[in-house]
C-alpha positions in Angstrom: -2.1 -39.4 64.6 -4.7 -41.3 66.2 -5.9 -39.8 69.4 -6.6 -42.0 72.5 -10.0 -42.8 72.1 -8.8 -43.7 68.5 -7.1 -47.3 68.1 -4.9 -47.2 64.8 -5.3 -51.0 62.9 -3.4 -52.4 59.8 -4.6 -55.3 57.8 -2.3 -57.8 56.5 -3.8 -60.2 54.1 -3.5 -62.1 50.8 -6.5 -61.8 49.2 -7.9 -58.4 48.2 -11.0 -58.8 48.9 -10.7 -60.1 52.0 -8.3 -57.0 52.8 -10.8 -54.4 51.1 -14.1 -55.7 53.4 -12.0 -55.7 56.6 -10.7 -52.1 56.1 -14.1 -50.9 55.1 -16.0 -52.4 58.1 -13.1 -50.6 60.5 -13.2 -47.5 58.7 -16.7 -47.0 59.7 -15.8 -47.7 63.2 -15.9 -44.6 64.7 -13.6 -46.1 67.5 -10.7 -46.9 64.7 -8.3 -45.7 62.3 -7.3 -47.1 59.2 -3.7 -47.6 58.9 -2.9 -49.8 56.0 -4.0 -52.9 54.4 -1.2 -55.0 52.6 -0.6 -58.3 51.3 2.3 -59.7 52.5 3.4 -60.3 56.1 7.2 -58.1 55.6 4.6 -55.1 54.4 2.9 -55.1 57.2 6.4 -56.0 59.8 8.2 -53.1 57.7 4.7 -50.7 58.4 4.5 -51.6 61.8 8.6 -50.8 62.3 7.4 -47.1 60.6 4.6 -46.0 62.1 2.3 -46.6 65.4 0.6 -49.5 64.7 -1.9 -50.8 67.8 -3.5 -53.5 66.2 -3.1 -55.3 63.1 -5.4 -58.3 61.4 -3.7 -60.5 59.8 -4.5 -63.8 57.6 -2.9 -67.4 58.7 -1.7 -68.0 55.2 0.1 -65.4 53.7 2.2 -65.4 50.6 5.6 -65.0 52.5 5.1 -66.2 56.2 2.3 -67.4 58.4 0.5 -65.8 60.6 2.9 -67.3 63.5 5.5 -66.3 61.6 4.5 -62.9 61.9 3.8 -63.2 65.8 7.0 -64.3 66.4 9.2 -61.8 64.3 7.0 -58.9 66.3 7.4 -60.6 69.3 11.6 -60.9 68.6 11.4 -56.9 67.5 9.0 -56.4 71.3 6.7 -54.8 69.2 3.5 -53.2 71.1 1.4 -54.2 68.2 -1.6 -56.5 69.5 -2.0 -58.6 67.1 -5.3 -61.0 65.8 -4.8 -63.8 63.6 -7.4 -65.3 61.7 -8.0 -68.2 59.3 
């Protein structure tokens, strides 16, 4: 479990190269704990429902939904996960 000073991060992107690169950057930063890197919005939503994710970094175009769809679902679920969406 991440401590108060270590925030858990999950990544969602359709491109495995992007997922791997972002995960590597996060893993090298001592302030964060890399939780998971997934390829779909549904997988990210399942992850957030199953465990605490402090920050989600997601690509706008996922295979199953857009970043906007993910944001809407997180809001609907009243998720505390802060989300960064990039294009």
